TORDODREN-971837 format. One record per atom (N, C-alpha, C): residue number from 1; atom name; x, y, z. Coordinates in nm, 3 decimals. Layout:
! TORDODREN-971837
 kero lummar       u       v       w
  NUM     CA       X       Y       Z
...
! end
This chain:
! TORDODREN-971837
 kero lummar       u       v       w
    1      N   1.042   8.167  29.242
    1     CA   1.025   8.163  29.386
    1      C   0.904   8.077  29.421
    2      N   0.922   7.992  29.519
    2     CA   0.813   7.903  29.561
    2      C   0.705   7.982  29.632
    3      N   0.582   7.957  29.593
    3     CA   0.467   8.015  29.663
    3      C   0.370   7.904  29.699
    4      N   0.320   7.911  29.821
    4     CA   0.222   7.816  29.871
    4      C   0.103   7.896  29.923
    5      N  -0.015   7.863  29.873
    5     CA  -0.135   7.936  29.912
    5      C  -0.237   7.837  29.965
    6      N  -0.266   7.846  30.096
    6     CA  -0.365   7.759  30.158
    6      C  -0.504   7.823  30.153
    7      N  -0.604   7.737  30.153
    7     CA  -0.742   7.783  30.160
    7      C  -0.827   7.670  30.218
    8      N  -0.950   7.705  30.255
    8     CA  -1.045   7.604  30.299
    8      C  -1.072   7.598  30.447
    9      N  -1.001   7.678  30.525
    9     CA  -1.026   7.678  30.668
    9      C  -1.161   7.739  30.702
   10      N  -1.198   7.730  30.829
   10     CA  -1.323   7.789  30.873
   10      C  -1.363   7.738  31.009
   11      N  -1.488   7.767  31.043
   11     CA  -1.545   7.726  31.171
   11      C  -1.640   7.608  31.148
   12      N  -1.621   7.503  31.227
   12     CA  -1.704   7.385  31.211
   12      C  -1.732   7.326  31.348
   13      N  -1.845   7.258  31.362
   13     CA  -1.877   7.192  31.489
   13      C  -1.801   7.060  31.501
   14      N  -1.780   7.018  31.623
   14     CA  -1.715   6.890  31.646
   14      C  -1.790   6.780  31.572
   15      N  -1.712   6.691  31.510
   15     CA  -1.770   6.585  31.429
   15      C  -1.786   6.621  31.283
   16      N  -1.766   6.747  31.251
   16     CA  -1.781   6.793  31.114
   16      C  -1.656   6.771  31.031
   17      N  -1.659   6.824  30.908
   17     CA  -1.550   6.804  30.813
   17      C  -1.511   6.935  30.747
   18      N  -1.385   6.941  30.708
   18     CA  -1.334   7.051  30.626
   18      C  -1.233   6.994  30.528
   19      N  -1.216   7.063  30.417
   19     CA  -1.115   7.024  30.319
   19      C  -1.024   7.143  30.291
   20      N  -0.898   7.127  30.325
   20     CA  -0.799   7.231  30.300
   20      C  -0.730   7.207  30.166
   21      N  -0.691   7.316  30.102
   21     CA  -0.615   7.308  29.977
   21      C  -0.487   7.389  29.991
   22      N  -0.384   7.344  29.922
   22     CA  -0.258   7.417  29.915
   22      C  -0.213   7.418  29.770
   23      N  -0.218   7.534  29.709
   23     CA  -0.174   7.549  29.570
   23      C  -0.028   7.591  29.568
   24      N   0.055   7.514  29.500
   24     CA   0.199   7.539  29.498
   24      C   0.243   7.587  29.360
   25      N   0.338   7.677  29.356
   25     CA   0.391   7.727  29.230
   25      C   0.536   7.769  29.249
   26      N   0.606   7.786  29.138
   26     CA   0.741   7.839  29.145
   26      C   0.851   7.741  29.116
   27      N   0.819   7.612  29.110
   27     CA   0.922   7.514  29.074
   27      C   0.853   7.383  29.035
   28      N   0.931   7.289  28.990
   28     CA   0.881   7.155  28.966
   28      C   0.891   7.075  29.095
   29      N   0.780   7.017  29.138
   29     CA   0.775   6.957  29.270
   29      C   0.787   6.805  29.268
   30      N   0.808   6.746  29.153
   30     CA   0.802   6.601  29.143
   30      C   0.901   6.529  29.234
   31      N   1.012   6.590  29.267
   31     CA   1.112   6.524  29.352
   31      C   1.097   6.563  29.499
   32      N   0.989   6.631  29.532
   32     CA   0.967   6.677  29.668
   32      C   0.846   6.608  29.730
   33      N   0.825   6.642  29.856
   33     CA   0.703   6.602  29.926
   33      C   0.637   6.727  29.981
   34      N   0.510   6.717  30.008
   34     CA   0.435   6.829  30.064
   34      C   0.379   6.787  30.199
   35      N   0.390   6.876  30.294
   35     CA   0.341   6.845  30.427
   35      C   0.241   6.947  30.477
   36      N   0.155   6.903  30.566
   36     CA   0.066   6.991  30.641
   36      C   0.112   6.991  30.787
   37      N   0.117   7.110  30.843
   37     CA   0.148   7.129  30.984
   37      C   0.040   7.214  31.045
   38      N   0.034   7.217  31.177
   38     CA  -0.061   7.304  31.244
   38      C   0.001   7.360  31.371
   39      N  -0.050   7.476  31.407
   39     CA   0.000   7.542  31.527
   39      C  -0.116   7.602  31.603
   40      N  -0.136   7.554  31.724
   40     CA  -0.239   7.607  31.812
   40      C  -0.177   7.716  31.900
   41      N  -0.259   7.807  31.953
   41     CA  -0.205   7.914  32.038
   41      C  -0.124   7.859  32.155
   42      N  -0.004   7.913  32.172
   42     CA   0.080   7.872  32.283
   42      C   0.150   7.740  32.265
   43      N   0.135   7.679  32.146
   43     CA   0.198   7.549  32.122
   43      C   0.293   7.556  32.004
   44      N   0.382   7.458  31.996
   44     CA   0.473   7.452  31.884
   44      C   0.401   7.400  31.758
   45      N   0.458   7.435  31.645
   45     CA   0.403   7.385  31.519
   45      C   0.430   7.234  31.512
   46      N   0.327   7.158  31.476
   46     CA   0.340   7.013  31.474
   46      C   0.301   6.956  31.339
   47      N   0.363   6.844  31.307
   47     CA   0.337   6.773  31.183
   47      C   0.197   6.711  31.186
   48      N   0.128   6.717  31.071
   48     CA  -0.004   6.656  31.059
   48      C  -0.001   6.543  30.956
   49      N   0.042   6.573  30.834
   49     CA   0.040   6.474  30.727
   49      C   0.133   6.521  30.615
   50      N   0.174   6.426  30.532
   50     CA   0.259   6.458  30.418
   50      C   0.234   6.359  30.306
   51      N   0.275   6.399  30.186
   51     CA   0.259   6.313  30.069
   51      C   0.374   6.338  29.972
   52      N   0.425   6.233  29.915
   52     CA   0.527   6.247  29.811
   52      C   0.458   6.279  29.678
   53      N   0.510   6.380  29.608
   53     CA   0.449   6.418  29.482
   53      C   0.454   6.303  29.382
   54      N   0.565   6.234  29.372
   54     CA   0.582   6.136  29.265
   54      C   0.506   6.007  29.291
   55      N   0.522   5.949  29.409
   55     CA   0.464   5.818  29.437
   55      C   0.328   5.825  29.503
   56      N   0.299   5.937  29.568
   56     CA   0.174   5.947  29.642
   56      C   0.179   5.882  29.779
   57      N   0.295   5.835  29.820
   57     CA   0.305   5.775  29.954
   57      C   0.269   5.880  30.059
   58      N   0.194   5.837  30.158
   58     CA   0.144   5.930  30.259
   58      C   0.200   5.903  30.397
   59      N   0.200   6.006  30.479
   59     CA   0.249   6.000  30.615
   59      C   0.150   6.076  30.704
   60      N   0.124   6.023  30.822
   60     CA   0.027   6.086  30.912
   60      C   0.079   6.086  31.056
   61      N   0.043   6.192  31.127
   61     CA   0.062   6.192  31.271
   61      C  -0.039   6.097  31.333
   62      N  -0.002   6.034  31.443
   62     CA  -0.093   5.940  31.508
   62      C  -0.225   6.005  31.546
   63      N  -0.221   6.132  31.580
   63     CA  -0.341   6.200  31.629
   63      C  -0.447   6.219  31.521
   64      N  -0.409   6.205  31.394
   64     CA  -0.507   6.228  31.287
   64      C  -0.531   6.104  31.200
   65      N  -0.459   5.997  31.226
   65     CA  -0.477   5.875  31.146
   65      C  -0.621   5.827  31.154
   66      N  -0.675   5.792  31.038
   66     CA  -0.812   5.744  31.033
   66      C  -0.915   5.854  31.023
   67      N  -0.876   5.979  31.044
   67     CA  -0.969   6.092  31.036
   67      C  -0.932   6.187  30.922
   68      N  -0.804   6.206  30.898
   68     CA  -0.757   6.298  30.794
   68      C  -0.701   6.218  30.677
   69      N  -0.718   6.273  30.557
   69     CA  -0.662   6.212  30.436
   69      C  -0.594   6.318  30.353
   70      N  -0.469   6.294  30.319
   70     CA  -0.395   6.386  30.233
   70      C  -0.393   6.329  30.092
   71      N  -0.407   6.417  29.993
   71     CA  -0.404   6.375  29.853
   71      C  -0.344   6.487  29.770
   72      N  -0.319   6.459  29.642
   72     CA  -0.262   6.564  29.557
   72      C  -0.316   6.553  29.417
   73      N  -0.314   6.667  29.350
   73     CA  -0.349   6.676  29.209
   73      C  -0.223   6.727  29.139
   74      N  -0.149   6.635  29.079
   74     CA  -0.021   6.673  29.020
   74      C  -0.037   6.777  28.910
   75      N  -0.141   6.763  28.830
   75     CA  -0.160   6.854  28.718
   75      C  -0.181   6.998  28.765
   76      N  -0.241   7.013  28.884
   76     CA  -0.269   7.146  28.936
   76      C  -0.171   7.187  29.045
   77      N  -0.074   7.101  29.073
   77     CA   0.024   7.129  29.181
   77      C  -0.047   7.170  29.308
   78      N  -0.148   7.094  29.342
   78     CA  -0.230   7.125  29.460
   78      C  -0.237   7.003  29.550
   79      N  -0.224   7.029  29.679
   79     CA  -0.236   6.924  29.780
   79      C  -0.359   6.953  29.865
   80      N  -0.428   6.848  29.903
   80     CA  -0.552   6.860  29.980
   80      C  -0.537   6.788  30.114
   81      N  -0.610   6.839  30.211
   81     CA  -0.620   6.771  30.340
   81      C  -0.767   6.761  30.376
   82      N  -0.822   6.642  30.361
   82     CA  -0.960   6.617  30.398
   82      C  -0.963   6.582  30.545
   83      N  -1.035   6.661  30.622
   83     CA  -1.040   6.642  30.767
   83      C  -1.182   6.605  30.808
   84      N  -1.198   6.485  30.860
   84     CA  -1.328   6.436  30.906
   84      C  -1.325   6.414  31.057
   85      N  -1.442   6.399  31.114
   85     CA  -1.455   6.374  31.258
   85      C  -1.370   6.473  31.338
   86      N  -1.383   6.599  31.305
   86     CA  -1.301   6.701  31.369
   86      C  -1.334   6.714  31.518
   87      N  -1.228   6.745  31.593
   87     CA  -1.240   6.762  31.738
   87      C  -1.195   6.903  31.777
   88      N  -1.237   6.952  31.890
   88     CA  -1.188   7.083  31.935
   88      C  -1.035   7.090  31.940
   89      N  -0.970   6.980  31.971
   89     CA  -0.823   6.977  31.976
   89      C  -0.759   6.997  31.839
   90      N  -0.836   6.988  31.733
   90     CA  -0.783   7.012  31.598
   90      C  -0.776   7.161  31.566
   91      N  -0.831   7.244  31.652
   91     CA  -0.829   7.388  31.631
   91      C  -0.686   7.440  31.625
   92      N  -0.652   7.507  31.514
   92     CA  -0.516   7.556  31.493
   92      C  -0.511   7.631  31.361
   93      N  -0.399   7.698  31.338
   93     CA  -0.368   7.747  31.204
   93      C  -0.295   7.635  31.131
   94      N  -0.342   7.603  31.013
   94     CA  -0.283   7.495  30.935
   94      C  -0.197   7.555  30.823
   95      N  -0.076   7.500  30.810
   95     CA   0.021   7.548  30.713
   95      C   0.064   7.435  30.622
   96      N   0.090   7.466  30.495
   96     CA   0.153   7.366  30.410
   96      C   0.300   7.401  30.391
   97      N   0.375   7.299  30.354
   97     CA   0.521   7.309  30.353
   97      C   0.577   7.222  30.241
   98      N   0.680   7.269  30.175
   98     CA   0.752   7.188  30.077
   98      C   0.873   7.127  30.146
   99      N   0.884   6.995  30.141
   99     CA   0.995   6.930  30.209
   99      C   1.040   6.805  30.135
  100      N   1.099   6.715  30.211
  100     CA   1.150   6.591  30.155
  100      C   1.098   6.474  30.240
  101      N   1.084   6.360  30.176
  101     CA   1.045   6.239  30.249
  101      C   1.146   6.130  30.219
  102      N   1.182   6.058  30.322
  102     CA   1.276   5.947  30.306
  102      C   1.235   5.836  30.402
  103      N   1.217   5.719  30.348
  103     CA   1.171   5.609  30.433
  103      C   1.036   5.642  30.493
  104      N   1.029   5.642  30.623
  104     CA   0.903   5.670  30.691
  104      C   0.899   5.811  30.751
  105      N   0.992   5.893  30.711
  105     CA   1.003   6.026  30.770
  105      C   0.981   6.138  30.669
  106      N   0.924   6.248  30.719
  106     CA   0.910   6.370  30.640
  106      C   1.000   6.475  30.701
  107      N   1.072   6.546  30.616
  107     CA   1.163   6.651  30.661
  107      C   1.113   6.784  30.609
  108      N   1.077   6.872  30.700
  108     CA   1.022   7.000  30.659
  108      C   1.126   7.084  30.588
  109      N   1.080   7.162  30.491
  109     CA   1.167   7.254  30.419
  109      C   1.145   7.396  30.466
  110      N   1.200   7.488  30.392
  110     CA   1.199   7.628  30.432
  110      C   1.079   7.707  30.382
  111      N   1.001   7.649  30.291
  111     CA   0.892   7.724  30.232
  111      C   0.760   7.690  30.302
  112      N   0.687   7.796  30.341
  112     CA   0.561   7.782  30.411
  112      C   0.456   7.869  30.345
  113      N   0.333   7.827  30.355
  113     CA   0.223   7.913  30.317
  113      C   0.190   8.010  30.429
  114      N   0.086   8.091  30.406
  114     CA   0.048   8.192  30.505
  114      C  -0.039   8.134  30.616
  115      N  -0.091   8.015  30.594
  115     CA  -0.173   7.949  30.694
  115      C  -0.321   7.976  30.675
  116      N  -0.402   7.882  30.722
  116     CA  -0.547   7.897  30.721
  116      C  -0.602   7.849  30.855
  117      N  -0.692   7.927  30.911
  117     CA  -0.744   7.899  31.045
  117      C  -0.853   7.794  31.041
  118      N  -0.839   7.694  31.127
  118     CA  -0.943   7.593  31.147
  118      C  -0.987   7.602  31.292
  119      N  -1.116   7.623  31.312
  119     CA  -1.172   7.632  31.447
  119      C  -1.283   7.529  31.461
  120      N  -1.270   7.442  31.560
  120     CA  -1.369   7.338  31.584
  120      C  -1.437   7.366  31.716
  121      N  -1.566   7.389  31.712
  121     CA  -1.641   7.420  31.835
  121      C  -1.699   7.292  31.894
  122      N  -1.710   7.294  32.026
  122     CA  -1.762   7.175  32.094
  122      C  -1.912   7.180  32.110
! end
């Protein structure tokens, strides 16, 4: 069974940085992609970034391009989200997801982590 465990959230001032981790287990992920999503109170869950396990190709939402960087450690089956220049609008619960990537698109799958809270104060 696939398990995704996020960590690294917290409270940070605007302009600060955080690094999220997502440890994945339960299957071989080489043919999949991993995505980060976030959900703020009263809003729908939205795509943030994704990475293909095999090639390392990355995908970003326009709102985080240039500020967030997604990476992976294949040996540890762990995906990271380095978040710099954080803004209050980045406040949300962040979730990782196992999905698929094709061309320039990421397709979310059914497996989600429990989420980690990121709060950015102004």
